[in-house]
N, C-alpha and C positions, 0 to 999 in steps of 0.2 A: 451287764455279761447276757442278765436274762433277757433283754429284749433282744441281745444280738441272736440268742437263740433261736426265740420267736420267726427271728427274720428268714431262717434256714431249714428249720424242723417243727415239728407238731409238738409242741413241748404244753406238758399239763401242770398246773398250780395247785397246791391243794395247801390248806390251811386251817387249824382247829381239826384234825381229822388223826384221830386214834385209835389202837387195837385192830379187830378183824378189819374195820372201812380203811386204814391205812396199810395194812397188808394187802389189803386186794389191790388199793392203787399202783401200789410198789409192783404186784405180780403185773400189772397190765404192762407196765411200762416192758420198752427194749433196754433201755438203758437210765441208769440212776446220774444224774449229776451231782459232784457234791464241792461246793464253792466255799470258801473260807467266811465266818464272819467280820471277822478282822485280819489284817496284812501279817505274814510270819507266823500265822497258827498252827498250833501242832495238829497231825493229822486226828480225822474226826472218825476214829476207830469204832466208836460202837454205831452211830447209824451207817457205817460204811460194811461192817459184819452183818448187819440189820438186812440191807437189801442182798448181801449174799446168803444170808441164810435160805431168802425165799426165793435163789436161783436167780437171780438178775446182778447182771456186773453192772461196774459203776467206771465213771469218766471224773476223774477228782482231780482239781488243783493240788501240783506241787505240795509239800512240806520238808520242813527240816528234820522231821524224825521218820519219814517214810520208809528209809531203808533200815530203820528199826523193824520191819515188818517185812521180812523177805517173803511169807507167805501169801501176799497182797499180790506179787509181782507179777504174778501169768492171770490176774481177773482183774485187777483196776489198770486204767490207762490213765497216767499222769501226764499234766500238761504243765507246761511254766505259768507258774504263779500269776496273776492280772492280766494275762496275755490272751485277748479275744480270740486272734488267727488262730494261736497253737489249741485254743479250746475247741473252736468249730472244726479243727482239723482230727483234733482227737474222737470226737463225735463222730464225724462220719467214718473215721477208721474203725470206730465201734460197733457201726450201725452196719458195714459191708462186711467185715468180718467178724462175726460173733464167736464169744468166747466161748468154747465147748462145754455144757451140762458138768462133763468130767472134770473139766481143769477146776469150776468152781467147788464142786463137791469135793475134790481134794483139798483146795483152799480151806473151806470150813473145817475138814478134818484136822489138818494141821493149825489152824487157827484154836480149835478147840484142846489140843494136846498143850500147845503152847501157853493159853489161859489156865488149864490144870496145873501145869507145873509151875509158874510162876504164883501161883496162889500157896502150893504146897511149899515154895522157895520163902515167900511170907511168913508162913506157920513155923518154918524152921526155924528162919532167922529171928523170929519173936520168942523161940523158945515155946510154943505150942507145940510143937512134934521136935521128938529127938533128932540130936544129931544122926543115930544111926537110921532114923526115916530116910534120909537120903538115897540110902541104896534102895530103896523102894519107887524111887522117882524115875519114871520113863523122862527122858531128856527131848526137847522138840527139837531133833537134828536129823537132819535125811541127807545121807551119803547114797553115790551110786551104788546099785546091789551088789557088784563085782568090783568094788574097790578095795585095794589090799591098803592102800596108805591114805592118810587123809590129814587136814590141818586145820587147826583151831585156833581162832584168838580167842582167849581169856578176858573178858570184860565186864562190869558190872554197870547198868543201866541208870543207876542212879549217880556214878561219876561221869556225867555228859562232857563236862570239858575234856577230862581224861580221854573220852573214847573216841569223842571227836577230833582230838589232835592226833590217834592213833589212823583214823581212817583217811587223814588228809597225806598218809605217806601210799595211800592208794596200793596196799599189799593184795596181790588177785590170787584169787582160788585158795582165801581162806574163808571159813566159818563162823561169825562170831556167835560165843556161846555166851549166854546171860550166866554169871558165875553165882554159884550158890551162897547165902551169907549165914555166918554166924559168929557169936561174940565166945572168945576173941576171935578177931579177923583172920589169924593163920590158922586158926578152926575150919571158917570157911573157904579159905585157898584150899588146902586139904581135903575137904569134902568135895569141890569143884574137880580138883585133880582125881580124885578116887573114882569120883562118877563116872567122868568121862574115860578114865581107864574100864572100867565096868563097859560101858557102852560099846567102845571099842573092840573089847575081846568077844563081847555077845554079835557083833557084826562081821567078825573075821577079819578086823584091820591089824595086821602085823606091825606097822610102823605108822605113830602119832606125833604129828608135832603138834606142841601148843605154845603158845608165844601170849604173853601176857601184857596188857595193852600198856601199861608202862616201857615197853622197849622202844628206843628212839634208833629205828633202823638206818643203816647206811645207805647212800645211793646202790652201790654195787649189794645189797643185800640178796636180792634174790639169784645173782648171779653165783653167789657164793654158793648158797645153798646147794645149789645145782652142782655145784662141784662135790660141798658133804656128802649128797647122797648118793653120788656117783662110788665115793670112797667109802662110805659103808655099804652099799651094795656090793662091791670089791671083799667086804671082810664082813660077810654075812656070817650071822652065828658067833661071832668072834666079840661083840659089842652088845651091852646091853643100854646104855643113855649116850646122845651126845649132847653136851653142854655147852650152850651159846656162849657162855660167860662164866666163870668161875668167883663166884662171891669171896670165897674162903677157903683154904685150903687145911687137910685134917695135916696136923703133925707128925703123924705117921702113915699119911698116904706114901703110895709106892707107885713110880715111873714106870709100867710094864713093858712099855715100847715107844719110840718115835721115829715119825718115818713123814717124808715131805711129799705131797703129791699137787699136780697142776699150781704149785706156787704157795699152797698153805701149808704150815706144818703140823700135824695131826700128834698128838700126845694122849696115849694111852693111860690110864691110871683106875686104881681101886676106889676113891674116894670122891665123894663132890658134895656141893653145898650152890645151888640158885635153882629156881625154876621159872625164871624170866623166858628163856627163849630153848627149848629142847626138845629133843628128838627121840622117842622112846620108842626102844623093841617090845615085841610082846614080851618077853621075859623083865623086863622092867612094868609093863603094863599089868601083870600079875602082882607084882611085889605093890604096887601103889593101889591095886583094888583091895587090898588086903588093909590096907593103914586103919590104924584104930581111931576114930574120932571122938573115944571118951576117955583115953589118955591125956590129960592135959598138961605134961610137964610140956613146957615150954623149953626147956634146954633141950631135950631129946627127941621132941615127937613131932614139930613140924616136920612138913612133908618131905623137905629135903633133909634135914636132919635124920629121919626116919629111914632114907635112903641110903644116908652116907654109912647108918649103921650096919647094914646089910655085908655077908662076908660075902667074897668071890665076886665081888661087884667090876664090869667091866666100863670104866667111863671113858668117853674121848671129848678130848676138846681142840678146838683150833688155838694156834699161836700166831699174830695175834688174835683174841677173842673175836668172835663171828660179830658183835655188835659192838 
């Protein structure tokens, strides 16, 4: 692959070069090429980030985990692994259409924010930082400035097979959030939801959809979600949470209304359990943001049981369930 590059471009090879000399060599390049040492390798993010930090864009072989780094999408041009022709074309495109410096700067900033979050995430998971510290963590998410609603997939990067299985469903317009970890696991789940709620409220998000990555969605899921959101729009101010599936029903739950809209029956009641696939109104986000992670009573303080205990809750569920 390197020989093929030499036949078309001015390629510089450096070896046994470190520190300032290596930085100088990188800065002199128009593009840095990133090739894997072995097939199906993970993305060489330390080397890529080093080049970007010096203001130089990167052309890289594709990697199985490249979509775990969305901050690289605008500044790294990926080509099919092992394909010489795709590599040549990618380098030509990179030289002819240079990445704007402001895009590299933005990518570096987002990468730094993500690193800070992930390191704090590790410290919270290991107990070196308190669960309450999660309230101080800046989430590495980016919504359009004027967005009033957002869609999130809650996932753990450590559970690779589970994440890949969800991604294979090709759900569009959803941002993947690396959930906060804490033992016991239900505390980490609550911290993730409460952090997302605070983030949404801080940025003026009035409706937040959160899907956990163990949800197996039907083929008509997005079409049904469109109907659900249309129904919620019609009942603005009359609901707090839409629940995709009701895992358990409180014996004292009250049915407030039943209505059919575009072939889907919608039931409004005052109790709920399950956080796998829900839509939260701003009113519910305020409740979730106030959840107390120091109350370790699993019988009543899991995040959904906490919501179930709230009075005056207006919960909508579709029958049959959304997924």
